[in-house]
PALUMTOR-7522 format. One record per residue (C-alpha): residue in one letter; x, y, z; residue number from 1. Coordinates in pm, whole numbers, plus 50000, padded with zeros to 5 digits. Each point is the difference from the previous one (the first is absolute). Layout:
REM residues N
pt aa = A, east = X, north = Y, up = Z, i = NUM
...
//
This chain:
REM residues 426
pt aa = X, east = 77123, north = 52080, up = 31425, i = 1
pt aa = X, east = 50349, north = 49857, up = 49996, i = 2
pt aa = X, east = 50246, north = 50209, up = 49800, i = 3
pt aa = X, east = 50156, north = 49848, up = 49691, i = 4
pt aa = X, east = 50313, north = 49796, up = 50061, i = 5
pt aa = X, east = 50223, north = 50262, up = 49842, i = 6
pt aa = X, east = 49876, north = 50270, up = 50242, i = 7
pt aa = X, east = 50080, north = 49780, up = 50301, i = 8
pt aa = X, east = 50349, north = 49953, up = 49867, i = 9
pt aa = X, east = 50039, north = 50377, up = 49958, i = 10
pt aa = X, east = 49877, north = 50067, up = 50355, i = 11
pt aa = X, east = 50245, north = 49748, up = 50146, i = 12
pt aa = X, east = 50279, north = 50147, up = 49790, i = 13
pt aa = X, east = 49925, north = 50353, up = 50123, i = 14
pt aa = X, east = 49996, north = 49881, up = 50362, i = 15
pt aa = X, east = 50332, north = 49824, up = 49956, i = 16
pt aa = X, east = 50140, north = 50307, up = 49825, i = 17
pt aa = X, east = 49899, north = 50226, up = 50291, i = 18
pt aa = X, east = 50146, north = 49758, up = 50254, i = 19
pt aa = X, east = 50323, north = 49976, up = 49804, i = 20
pt aa = X, east = 50020, north = 50379, up = 49982, i = 21
pt aa = X, east = 49957, north = 50024, up = 50377, i = 22
pt aa = X, east = 50282, north = 49752, up = 50054, i = 23
pt aa = X, east = 50233, north = 50194, up = 49771, i = 24
pt aa = X, east = 49903, north = 50331, up = 50167, i = 25
pt aa = X, east = 50077, north = 49854, up = 50343, i = 26
pt aa = X, east = 50333, north = 49864, up = 49873, i = 27
pt aa = X, east = 50093, north = 50350, up = 49882, i = 28
pt aa = X, east = 49893, north = 50152, up = 50332, i = 29
pt aa = X, east = 50218, north = 49755, up = 50191, i = 30
pt aa = X, east = 50288, north = 50070, up = 49763, i = 31
pt aa = X, east = 49971, north = 50376, up = 50051, i = 32
pt aa = X, east = 49967, north = 49999, up = 50379, i = 33
pt aa = X, east = 50261, north = 49731, up = 50065, i = 34
pt aa = X, east = 50231, north = 50171, up = 49754, i = 35
pt aa = X, east = 49984, north = 50330, up = 50187, i = 36
pt aa = X, east = 50027, north = 49822, up = 50334, i = 37
pt aa = X, east = 50316, north = 49813, up = 49899, i = 38
pt aa = X, east = 50133, north = 50314, up = 49833, i = 39
pt aa = X, east = 49984, north = 50189, up = 50329, i = 40
pt aa = X, east = 50135, north = 49699, up = 50185, i = 41
pt aa = X, east = 50308, north = 50016, up = 49779, i = 42
pt aa = X, east = 49998, north = 50382, up = 50031, i = 43
pt aa = X, east = 50050, north = 49963, up = 50376, i = 44
pt aa = X, east = 50272, north = 49741, up = 49959, i = 45
pt aa = X, east = 50196, north = 50195, up = 49741, i = 46
pt aa = X, east = 49952, north = 50345, up = 50158, i = 47
pt aa = X, east = 50322, north = 49977, up = 50198, i = 48
pt aa = X, east = 50194, north = 49935, up = 49679, i = 49
pt aa = X, east = 49910, north = 50343, up = 49862, i = 50
pt aa = X, east = 50022, north = 50173, up = 50338, i = 51
pt aa = X, east = 50335, north = 49839, up = 50093, i = 52
pt aa = X, east = 50210, north = 50294, up = 49867, i = 53
pt aa = X, east = 49805, north = 50224, up = 50246, i = 54
pt aa = X, east = 49978, north = 49755, up = 50293, i = 55
pt aa = X, east = 50360, north = 49882, up = 49961, i = 56
pt aa = X, east = 50175, north = 50324, up = 50113, i = 57
pt aa = X, east = 49742, north = 50107, up = 50261, i = 58
pt aa = X, east = 50013, north = 49672, up = 50191, i = 59
pt aa = X, east = 50370, north = 49943, up = 49925, i = 60
pt aa = X, east = 49954, north = 49660, up = 49832, i = 61
pt aa = X, east = 50268, north = 49793, up = 49826, i = 62
pt aa = X, east = 49937, north = 49816, up = 49674, i = 63
pt aa = X, east = 49979, north = 49674, up = 50193, i = 64
pt aa = X, east = 49741, north = 50145, up = 50240, i = 65
pt aa = X, east = 49789, north = 50121, up = 49707, i = 66
pt aa = X, east = 50010, north = 49645, up = 49866, i = 67
pt aa = X, east = 49902, north = 49852, up = 50337, i = 68
pt aa = X, east = 49690, north = 50219, up = 49995, i = 69
pt aa = X, east = 49903, north = 49823, up = 49679, i = 70
pt aa = X, east = 50107, north = 49659, up = 50130, i = 71
pt aa = X, east = 49807, north = 50034, up = 50326, i = 72
pt aa = X, east = 49683, north = 50061, up = 49803, i = 73
pt aa = X, east = 50084, north = 49713, up = 49763, i = 74
pt aa = X, east = 50044, north = 49757, up = 50292, i = 75
pt aa = X, east = 49660, north = 50067, up = 50153, i = 76
pt aa = X, east = 49845, north = 50034, up = 49652, i = 77
pt aa = X, east = 50117, north = 49643, up = 49935, i = 78
pt aa = X, east = 49869, north = 49860, up = 50327, i = 79
pt aa = X, east = 49668, north = 50181, up = 49963, i = 80
pt aa = X, east = 49959, north = 49887, up = 49639, i = 81
pt aa = X, east = 50030, north = 49634, up = 50091, i = 82
pt aa = X, east = 49838, north = 49990, up = 50345, i = 83
pt aa = X, east = 49696, north = 50213, up = 49916, i = 84
pt aa = X, east = 49963, north = 49837, up = 49658, i = 85
pt aa = X, east = 49990, north = 49660, up = 50172, i = 86
pt aa = X, east = 49751, north = 50133, up = 50257, i = 87
pt aa = X, east = 49783, north = 50145, up = 49723, i = 88
pt aa = X, east = 49997, north = 49668, up = 49812, i = 89
pt aa = X, east = 49926, north = 49802, up = 50317, i = 90
pt aa = X, east = 49682, north = 50194, up = 50079, i = 91
pt aa = X, east = 49907, north = 50074, up = 49639, i = 92
pt aa = X, east = 49977, north = 50379, up = 50051, i = 93
pt aa = X, east = 50180, north = 50277, up = 49809, i = 94
pt aa = X, east = 49823, north = 50334, up = 50049, i = 95
pt aa = X, east = 50054, north = 50056, up = 50377, i = 96
pt aa = X, east = 50376, north = 49950, up = 49961, i = 97
pt aa = X, east = 50010, north = 50242, up = 49709, i = 98
pt aa = X, east = 49820, north = 50278, up = 50188, i = 99
pt aa = X, east = 50199, north = 49947, up = 50320, i = 100
pt aa = X, east = 50328, north = 50019, up = 49809, i = 101
pt aa = X, east = 49897, north = 50327, up = 49830, i = 102
pt aa = X, east = 49917, north = 50161, up = 50333, i = 103
pt aa = X, east = 50319, north = 49884, up = 50169, i = 104
pt aa = X, east = 50256, north = 50101, up = 49740, i = 105
pt aa = X, east = 49828, north = 50335, up = 49944, i = 106
pt aa = X, east = 50047, north = 50074, up = 50370, i = 107
pt aa = X, east = 50363, north = 49885, up = 49980, i = 108
pt aa = X, east = 50065, north = 50251, up = 49723, i = 109
pt aa = X, east = 49884, north = 50279, up = 50230, i = 110
pt aa = X, east = 50217, north = 49865, up = 50284, i = 111
pt aa = X, east = 50304, north = 49994, up = 49768, i = 112
pt aa = X, east = 49976, north = 50378, up = 49985, i = 113
pt aa = X, east = 50053, north = 50021, up = 50377, i = 114
pt aa = X, east = 50332, north = 49807, up = 49994, i = 115
pt aa = X, east = 50288, north = 50161, up = 50188, i = 116
pt aa = X, east = 50271, north = 49734, up = 49952, i = 117
pt aa = X, east = 50099, north = 49695, up = 49802, i = 118
pt aa = X, east = 49842, north = 49772, up = 50260, i = 119
pt aa = X, east = 49663, north = 50178, up = 50008, i = 120
pt aa = X, east = 49975, north = 50007, up = 49621, i = 121
pt aa = X, east = 50098, north = 49632, up = 49983, i = 122
pt aa = X, east = 49724, north = 49912, up = 50249, i = 123
pt aa = X, east = 49729, north = 50158, up = 49785, i = 124
pt aa = X, east = 50138, north = 49827, up = 49690, i = 125
pt aa = X, east = 49992, north = 49662, up = 50175, i = 126
pt aa = X, east = 49634, north = 50041, up = 50098, i = 127
pt aa = X, east = 49916, north = 50126, up = 49652, i = 128
pt aa = X, east = 50153, north = 49687, up = 49850, i = 129
pt aa = X, east = 49774, north = 49774, up = 50209, i = 130
pt aa = X, east = 49696, north = 50176, up = 49855, i = 131
pt aa = X, east = 50122, north = 50032, up = 49643, i = 132
pt aa = X, east = 50142, north = 49649, up = 49961, i = 133
pt aa = X, east = 49671, north = 49812, up = 49963, i = 134
pt aa = X, east = 49844, north = 50278, up = 49798, i = 135
pt aa = X, east = 50121, north = 49890, up = 49656, i = 136
pt aa = X, east = 49923, north = 49625, up = 50036, i = 137
pt aa = X, east = 49650, north = 50078, up = 50128, i = 138
pt aa = X, east = 49943, north = 50262, up = 49728, i = 139
pt aa = X, east = 50103, north = 49753, up = 49731, i = 140
pt aa = X, east = 49793, north = 49720, up = 50156, i = 141
pt aa = X, east = 49690, north = 50224, up = 49986, i = 142
pt aa = X, east = 50087, north = 50116, up = 49648, i = 143
pt aa = X, east = 50054, north = 49646, up = 49868, i = 144
pt aa = X, east = 49667, north = 49890, up = 50151, i = 145
pt aa = X, east = 49818, north = 50293, up = 49832, i = 146
pt aa = X, east = 50171, north = 49965, up = 49659, i = 147
pt aa = X, east = 49899, north = 49813, up = 49689, i = 148
pt aa = X, east = 50238, north = 49716, up = 49911, i = 149
pt aa = X, east = 50136, north = 50190, up = 49699, i = 150
pt aa = X, east = 50084, north = 50311, up = 50205, i = 151
pt aa = X, east = 50158, north = 49861, up = 50318, i = 152
pt aa = X, east = 50357, north = 50078, up = 49897, i = 153
pt aa = X, east = 49914, north = 50341, up = 49857, i = 154
pt aa = X, east = 49797, north = 50107, up = 50305, i = 155
pt aa = X, east = 50270, north = 49886, up = 50241, i = 156
pt aa = X, east = 50253, north = 50203, up = 49802, i = 157
pt aa = X, east = 49780, north = 50309, up = 49998, i = 158
pt aa = X, east = 49945, north = 49986, up = 50378, i = 159
pt aa = X, east = 50361, north = 49934, up = 50094, i = 160
pt aa = X, east = 50194, north = 50189, up = 49736, i = 161
pt aa = X, east = 49779, north = 50253, up = 49825, i = 162
pt aa = X, east = 49856, north = 50156, up = 50315, i = 163
pt aa = X, east = 50301, north = 49909, up = 50214, i = 164
pt aa = X, east = 50241, north = 50179, up = 49770, i = 165
pt aa = X, east = 49784, north = 50299, up = 49903, i = 166
pt aa = X, east = 49880, north = 50079, up = 50352, i = 167
pt aa = X, east = 50286, north = 49851, up = 50199, i = 168
pt aa = X, east = 50294, north = 50119, up = 49791, i = 169
pt aa = X, east = 49917, north = 50241, up = 49718, i = 170
pt aa = X, east = 49767, north = 50228, up = 50197, i = 171
pt aa = X, east = 50181, north = 49946, up = 50329, i = 172
pt aa = X, east = 50338, north = 50123, up = 49877, i = 173
pt aa = X, east = 49922, north = 50361, up = 49894, i = 174
pt aa = X, east = 49715, north = 50038, up = 50251, i = 175
pt aa = X, east = 50196, north = 49894, up = 50308, i = 176
pt aa = X, east = 50311, north = 50194, up = 49896, i = 177
pt aa = X, east = 49787, north = 50311, up = 49939, i = 178
pt aa = X, east = 49833, north = 49969, up = 50342, i = 179
pt aa = X, east = 50337, north = 49944, up = 50167, i = 180
pt aa = X, east = 50150, north = 50305, up = 49829, i = 181
pt aa = X, east = 49694, north = 50217, up = 50063, i = 182
pt aa = X, east = 49934, north = 49898, up = 50362, i = 183
pt aa = X, east = 50202, north = 49704, up = 50132, i = 184
pt aa = X, east = 50047, north = 49628, up = 49963, i = 185
pt aa = X, east = 49788, north = 49957, up = 50312, i = 186
pt aa = X, east = 49704, north = 50171, up = 49831, i = 187
pt aa = X, east = 50040, north = 49762, up = 49706, i = 188
pt aa = X, east = 49953, north = 49701, up = 50232, i = 189
pt aa = X, east = 49700, north = 50162, up = 50172, i = 190
pt aa = X, east = 49816, north = 50076, up = 49675, i = 191
pt aa = X, east = 50079, north = 49657, up = 49851, i = 192
pt aa = X, east = 49788, north = 49827, up = 50265, i = 193
pt aa = X, east = 49669, north = 50158, up = 49900, i = 194
pt aa = X, east = 49913, north = 49809, up = 49677, i = 195
pt aa = X, east = 50029, north = 49658, up = 50165, i = 196
pt aa = X, east = 49741, north = 50090, up = 50261, i = 197
pt aa = X, east = 49755, north = 50110, up = 49729, i = 198
pt aa = X, east = 50062, north = 49685, up = 49795, i = 199
pt aa = X, east = 49933, north = 49776, up = 50302, i = 200
pt aa = X, east = 49652, north = 50150, up = 50026, i = 201
pt aa = X, east = 49938, north = 49967, up = 49625, i = 202
pt aa = X, east = 50109, north = 49635, up = 49986, i = 203
pt aa = X, east = 49783, north = 49916, up = 50301, i = 204
pt aa = X, east = 49703, north = 50147, up = 49814, i = 205
pt aa = X, east = 50048, north = 49880, up = 49642, i = 206
pt aa = X, east = 50198, north = 49671, up = 49996, i = 207
pt aa = X, east = 49836, north = 49671, up = 50092, i = 208
pt aa = X, east = 50163, north = 49715, up = 50187, i = 209
pt aa = X, east = 50097, north = 49739, up = 49733, i = 210
pt aa = X, east = 49811, north = 49673, up = 50005, i = 211
pt aa = X, east = 50173, north = 49723, up = 50190, i = 212
pt aa = X, east = 50154, north = 49724, up = 49785, i = 213
pt aa = X, east = 49803, north = 49679, up = 49951, i = 214
pt aa = X, east = 50046, north = 49722, up = 50256, i = 215
pt aa = X, east = 50213, north = 49800, up = 49757, i = 216
pt aa = X, east = 50240, north = 50294, up = 49958, i = 217
pt aa = X, east = 50026, north = 50046, up = 50377, i = 218
pt aa = X, east = 50073, north = 49630, up = 50046, i = 219
pt aa = X, east = 50279, north = 50023, up = 49746, i = 220
pt aa = X, east = 50145, north = 50290, up = 50200, i = 221
pt aa = X, east = 50050, north = 49797, up = 50318, i = 222
pt aa = X, east = 50380, north = 49940, up = 49995, i = 223
pt aa = X, east = 50217, north = 50216, up = 50226, i = 224
pt aa = X, east = 50104, north = 50341, up = 49874, i = 225
pt aa = X, east = 50369, north = 49917, up = 49965, i = 226
pt aa = X, east = 49914, north = 49691, up = 49795, i = 227
pt aa = X, east = 49920, north = 50251, up = 49726, i = 228
pt aa = X, east = 50373, north = 50012, up = 49933, i = 229
pt aa = X, east = 49967, north = 49643, up = 49874, i = 230
pt aa = X, east = 49838, north = 50147, up = 49690, i = 231
pt aa = X, east = 50273, north = 50083, up = 49751, i = 232
pt aa = X, east = 49854, north = 50332, up = 49890, i = 233
pt aa = X, east = 49969, north = 50123, up = 50358, i = 234
pt aa = X, east = 50366, north = 49952, up = 50089, i = 235
pt aa = X, east = 50118, north = 50123, up = 49658, i = 236
pt aa = X, east = 49782, north = 50311, up = 50028, i = 237
pt aa = X, east = 50132, north = 50048, up = 50355, i = 238
pt aa = X, east = 50360, north = 50007, up = 49874, i = 239
pt aa = X, east = 49901, north = 50236, up = 49718, i = 240
pt aa = X, east = 49829, north = 50214, up = 50265, i = 241
pt aa = X, east = 50316, north = 50007, up = 50211, i = 242
pt aa = X, east = 50210, north = 50129, up = 49710, i = 243
pt aa = X, east = 49744, north = 50234, up = 49844, i = 244
pt aa = X, east = 49882, north = 50156, up = 50328, i = 245
pt aa = X, east = 50362, north = 50054, up = 50107, i = 246
pt aa = X, east = 50081, north = 50166, up = 49669, i = 247
pt aa = X, east = 49698, north = 50230, up = 50009, i = 248
pt aa = X, east = 50032, north = 50098, up = 50367, i = 249
pt aa = X, east = 50369, north = 50078, up = 49960, i = 250
pt aa = X, east = 49928, north = 50197, up = 49684, i = 251
pt aa = X, east = 49714, north = 50191, up = 50164, i = 252
pt aa = X, east = 50226, north = 50102, up = 50289, i = 253
pt aa = X, east = 50312, north = 50088, up = 49805, i = 254
pt aa = X, east = 49873, north = 50149, up = 49672, i = 255
pt aa = X, east = 49895, north = 50334, up = 50158, i = 256
pt aa = X, east = 50319, north = 50004, up = 50212, i = 257
pt aa = X, east = 50213, north = 49926, up = 49692, i = 258
pt aa = X, east = 49825, north = 50261, up = 49786, i = 259
pt aa = X, east = 50029, north = 50254, up = 50283, i = 260
pt aa = X, east = 50361, north = 49905, up = 50080, i = 261
pt aa = X, east = 50240, north = 49873, up = 49731, i = 262
pt aa = X, east = 49777, north = 50125, up = 49718, i = 263
pt aa = X, east = 49957, north = 50343, up = 50168, i = 264
pt aa = X, east = 49645, north = 50055, up = 49877, i = 265
pt aa = X, east = 49781, north = 50249, up = 50186, i = 266
pt aa = X, east = 49700, north = 49869, up = 50201, i = 267
pt aa = X, east = 49767, north = 50149, up = 49738, i = 268
pt aa = X, east = 50180, north = 49810, up = 49721, i = 269
pt aa = X, east = 50034, north = 49661, up = 50167, i = 270
pt aa = X, east = 49647, north = 50009, up = 50141, i = 271
pt aa = X, east = 49865, north = 50036, up = 49646, i = 272
pt aa = X, east = 50230, north = 49725, up = 49877, i = 273
pt aa = X, east = 49848, north = 49780, up = 50269, i = 274
pt aa = X, east = 49653, north = 50116, up = 49892, i = 275
pt aa = X, east = 50050, north = 49865, up = 49648, i = 276
pt aa = X, east = 50174, north = 49688, up = 50128, i = 277
pt aa = X, east = 49705, north = 49954, up = 50234, i = 278
pt aa = X, east = 49763, north = 49981, up = 49705, i = 279
pt aa = X, east = 50177, north = 49710, up = 49832, i = 280
pt aa = X, east = 49896, north = 49724, up = 50243, i = 281
pt aa = X, east = 49644, north = 50092, up = 49904, i = 282
pt aa = X, east = 50090, north = 49939, up = 49636, i = 283
pt aa = X, east = 50173, north = 49677, up = 50098, i = 284
pt aa = X, east = 49726, north = 49896, up = 50238, i = 285
pt aa = X, east = 49738, north = 50025, up = 49726, i = 286
pt aa = X, east = 50217, north = 49898, up = 49706, i = 287
pt aa = X, east = 50187, north = 49707, up = 50155, i = 288
pt aa = X, east = 49695, north = 49845, up = 50165, i = 289
pt aa = X, east = 49783, north = 50053, up = 49692, i = 290
pt aa = X, east = 50261, north = 49834, up = 49781, i = 291
pt aa = X, east = 50029, north = 49720, up = 50255, i = 292
pt aa = X, east = 49626, north = 49935, up = 49959, i = 293
pt aa = X, east = 50063, north = 49956, up = 49627, i = 294
pt aa = X, east = 50343, north = 49835, up = 49980, i = 295
pt aa = X, east = 50066, north = 49846, up = 50340, i = 296
pt aa = X, east = 50137, north = 50102, up = 50338, i = 297
pt aa = X, east = 50348, north = 49851, up = 49971, i = 298
pt aa = X, east = 50146, north = 50174, up = 49691, i = 299
pt aa = X, east = 49882, north = 50343, up = 50117, i = 300
pt aa = X, east = 50139, north = 49940, up = 50350, i = 301
pt aa = X, east = 50343, north = 49906, up = 49863, i = 302
pt aa = X, east = 50031, north = 50286, up = 49750, i = 303
pt aa = X, east = 49892, north = 50283, up = 50227, i = 304
pt aa = X, east = 50198, north = 49876, up = 50301, i = 305
pt aa = X, east = 50315, north = 50048, up = 49791, i = 306
pt aa = X, east = 49881, north = 50343, up = 49884, i = 307
pt aa = X, east = 50003, north = 50120, up = 50364, i = 308
pt aa = X, east = 50382, north = 49996, up = 49989, i = 309
pt aa = X, east = 50004, north = 50287, up = 49748, i = 310
pt aa = X, east = 49926, north = 50280, up = 50251, i = 311
pt aa = X, east = 50308, north = 49958, up = 50223, i = 312
pt aa = X, east = 50213, north = 49941, up = 49691, i = 313
pt aa = X, east = 49879, north = 50329, up = 49850, i = 314
pt aa = X, east = 50070, north = 50191, up = 50322, i = 315
pt aa = X, east = 50350, north = 49855, up = 50018, i = 316
pt aa = X, east = 50114, north = 50022, up = 49641, i = 317
pt aa = X, east = 49776, north = 50235, up = 49800, i = 318
pt aa = X, east = 50110, north = 50366, up = 50008, i = 319
pt aa = X, east = 49780, north = 50155, up = 49733, i = 320
pt aa = X, east = 49698, north = 50224, up = 50034, i = 321
pt aa = X, east = 49751, north = 49989, up = 50286, i = 322
pt aa = X, east = 49722, north = 49914, up = 49754, i = 323
pt aa = X, east = 50175, north = 49690, up = 49865, i = 324
pt aa = X, east = 50100, north = 49889, up = 50349, i = 325
pt aa = X, east = 49637, north = 50032, up = 50108, i = 326
pt aa = X, east = 49888, north = 49796, up = 49696, i = 327
pt aa = X, east = 50246, north = 49719, up = 50080, i = 328
pt aa = X, east = 49886, north = 49991, up = 50361, i = 329
pt aa = X, east = 49638, north = 50006, up = 49885, i = 330
pt aa = X, east = 50051, north = 49696, up = 49776, i = 331
pt aa = X, east = 50178, north = 49814, up = 50278, i = 332
pt aa = X, east = 49734, north = 50056, up = 50262, i = 333
pt aa = X, east = 49729, north = 49856, up = 49779, i = 334
pt aa = X, east = 50154, north = 49680, up = 50136, i = 335
pt aa = X, east = 49793, north = 50054, up = 50313, i = 336
pt aa = X, east = 49718, north = 49862, up = 49789, i = 337
pt aa = X, east = 50137, north = 49660, up = 50101, i = 338
pt aa = X, east = 49902, north = 50050, up = 50366, i = 339
pt aa = X, east = 49628, north = 49921, up = 49956, i = 340
pt aa = X, east = 50106, north = 49682, up = 49819, i = 341
pt aa = X, east = 50239, north = 49844, up = 50252, i = 342
pt aa = X, east = 49828, north = 50147, up = 50308, i = 343
pt aa = X, east = 49638, north = 49954, up = 49900, i = 344
pt aa = X, east = 49886, north = 49833, up = 49681, i = 345
pt aa = X, east = 50241, north = 49704, up = 49979, i = 346
pt aa = X, east = 49962, north = 49897, up = 50369, i = 347
pt aa = X, east = 49620, north = 50035, up = 49979, i = 348
pt aa = X, east = 49978, north = 49799, up = 49677, i = 349
pt aa = X, east = 50234, north = 49738, up = 50144, i = 350
pt aa = X, east = 49811, north = 49934, up = 50325, i = 351
pt aa = X, east = 49645, north = 50126, up = 49941, i = 352
pt aa = X, east = 49775, north = 50269, up = 50147, i = 353
pt aa = X, east = 49959, north = 49845, up = 50346, i = 354
pt aa = X, east = 50371, north = 50040, up = 50080, i = 355
pt aa = X, east = 50059, north = 50312, up = 49790, i = 356
pt aa = X, east = 50079, north = 50244, up = 50284, i = 357
pt aa = X, east = 50225, north = 49746, up = 50178, i = 358
pt aa = X, east = 50190, north = 49916, up = 49681, i = 359
pt aa = X, east = 50046, north = 50367, up = 49909, i = 360
pt aa = X, east = 50093, north = 50083, up = 50358, i = 361
pt aa = X, east = 50264, north = 49726, up = 50000, i = 362
pt aa = X, east = 50166, north = 50139, up = 49686, i = 363
pt aa = X, east = 49983, north = 50357, up = 50132, i = 364
pt aa = X, east = 50136, north = 49896, up = 50342, i = 365
pt aa = X, east = 50303, north = 49818, up = 49862, i = 366
pt aa = X, east = 50078, north = 50281, up = 49757, i = 367
pt aa = X, east = 49970, north = 50270, up = 50264, i = 368
pt aa = X, east = 50186, north = 49810, up = 50275, i = 369
pt aa = X, east = 50297, north = 49929, up = 49775, i = 370
pt aa = X, east = 50034, north = 50259, up = 49724, i = 371
pt aa = X, east = 49799, north = 50270, up = 50173, i = 372
pt aa = X, east = 50150, north = 49968, up = 50349, i = 373
pt aa = X, east = 50362, north = 49899, up = 49949, i = 374
pt aa = X, east = 50069, north = 50140, up = 49654, i = 375
pt aa = X, east = 49967, north = 50373, up = 50079, i = 376
pt aa = X, east = 50218, north = 50007, up = 50318, i = 377
pt aa = X, east = 50269, north = 49803, up = 49818, i = 378
pt aa = X, east = 49983, north = 50244, up = 49710, i = 379
pt aa = X, east = 50000, north = 50291, up = 50248, i = 380
pt aa = X, east = 50310, north = 49876, up = 50179, i = 381
pt aa = X, east = 50178, north = 49951, up = 49669, i = 382
pt aa = X, east = 49893, north = 50351, up = 49897, i = 383
pt aa = X, east = 50136, north = 50147, up = 50325, i = 384
pt aa = X, east = 50330, north = 49818, up = 49948, i = 385
pt aa = X, east = 50052, north = 50010, up = 49624, i = 386
pt aa = X, east = 49758, north = 50259, up = 49859, i = 387
pt aa = X, east = 49647, north = 50001, up = 49863, i = 388
pt aa = X, east = 50105, north = 49823, up = 49679, i = 389
pt aa = X, east = 50029, north = 49668, up = 50184, i = 390
pt aa = X, east = 49634, north = 50011, up = 50103, i = 391
pt aa = X, east = 49900, north = 50025, up = 49634, i = 392
pt aa = X, east = 50218, north = 49700, up = 49912, i = 393
pt aa = X, east = 49815, north = 49800, up = 50266, i = 394
pt aa = X, east = 49666, north = 50116, up = 49855, i = 395
pt aa = X, east = 50102, north = 49895, up = 49650, i = 396
pt aa = X, east = 50131, north = 49660, up = 50109, i = 397
pt aa = X, east = 49678, north = 49913, up = 50182, i = 398
pt aa = X, east = 49787, north = 50090, up = 49696, i = 399
pt aa = X, east = 50211, north = 49774, up = 49778, i = 400
pt aa = X, east = 49971, north = 49717, up = 50254, i = 401
pt aa = X, east = 49618, north = 50034, up = 49997, i = 402
pt aa = X, east = 50000, north = 49953, up = 49622, i = 403
pt aa = X, east = 50213, north = 49687, up = 50022, i = 404
pt aa = X, east = 49782, north = 49839, up = 50269, i = 405
pt aa = X, east = 49682, north = 50079, up = 49803, i = 406
pt aa = X, east = 50102, north = 49739, up = 49742, i = 407
pt aa = X, east = 49895, north = 49732, up = 50252, i = 408
pt aa = X, east = 49636, north = 50118, up = 50030, i = 409
pt aa = X, east = 49735, north = 49758, up = 49869, i = 410
pt aa = X, east = 49739, north = 50168, up = 49778, i = 411
pt aa = X, east = 49659, north = 50052, up = 50166, i = 412
pt aa = X, east = 49799, north = 50202, up = 49746, i = 413
pt aa = X, east = 49679, north = 49794, up = 49946, i = 414
pt aa = X, east = 49975, north = 50112, up = 49637, i = 415
pt aa = X, east = 50355, north = 49890, up = 49918, i = 416
pt aa = X, east = 49961, north = 49670, up = 50186, i = 417
pt aa = X, east = 49670, north = 49927, up = 49820, i = 418
pt aa = X, east = 50169, north = 50067, up = 49665, i = 419
pt aa = X, east = 50281, north = 49762, up = 50088, i = 420
pt aa = X, east = 49753, north = 49727, up = 50099, i = 421
pt aa = X, east = 49812, north = 50044, up = 49672, i = 422
pt aa = X, east = 50330, north = 49978, up = 49812, i = 423
pt aa = X, east = 50092, north = 49677, up = 50178, i = 424
pt aa = X, east = 49652, north = 49856, up = 49937, i = 425
pt aa = X, east = 50017, north = 50091, up = 49633, i = 426
//
């Protein structure tokens, strides 16, 4: 006998409910694994920042050479982000690039521990940059494809900032300094390479290749890669990226050196300051992107880009307690919550899923090649000539410039745009 109509409805509803639950569970799995993967990617990149006070004297490096180690990685990071992102979009595959990158930069971390000179350490950083560059655009492309419409901004922020800051900065600072003090900075590089190898295996097993975009989306993606700069949001986000990346890279390099030098804090003290500062991008990454899902991308991007200028200002002019200084730096570095917006969400919403990795890679490439490559050596040369204070002035100026440029972004949040259309219609 056929069941009553109401029972059929209930059976369909249960089936849909189970399917919906499976989709949400998979979204959370992707979020967790990609979050840890990007966290360790950033861990490898930032490791030299915390180990610089130990590497610096042993290899006899100048401030400018320390900056070139960061710039060399930024240069190849930029090229890799764009070239591999374009390659990934052209063949419609994400997962193989993600796993290959994890394996390569994990091996580079181990090789960094064998460095005997500036040149040998620079070589490993350059190769590491090639592998790490495309990692974030591909991570975000996979995450956006697996996310519900209402959680795209939040999930991108969690992957890039929550895991990136907690694993890559907060945990990295005391852990790497402790290993370096207990054994050596070389041992810190050796041990850092292990998690990436384990994550590569886990991602291969538990993350699916995203579905390819529909034919209509691929057809819309046909223009050349550099024609992306014809879209206003892409070139505006690229300029924001130049300023914000330069500010953050310079700050990452010089904050430990400034705390260790002019501030005369012990390694134990400044490593814990950096631990707490390292937590704040996680707060910003979740908070800023979540608020951008509710109130729009543009206002949050503007406000928190300006907030990034507070950290160098506090280091330069605040001379109170360590606790208050740490709080001011914490507030400032929540501004890193803007990075998922101008590097990921806004470019993807502007150009669509089919060109997501290329668009993100373009913004990352321009930011890294300009602010990430040329900003730190310039700041390092000024620091060698005029003192470490000048590097912090450069950091602060670039953060303020990012906030000014962000005023020219065009809003992309679908919820905000739909509300505006309804308002116009009414």
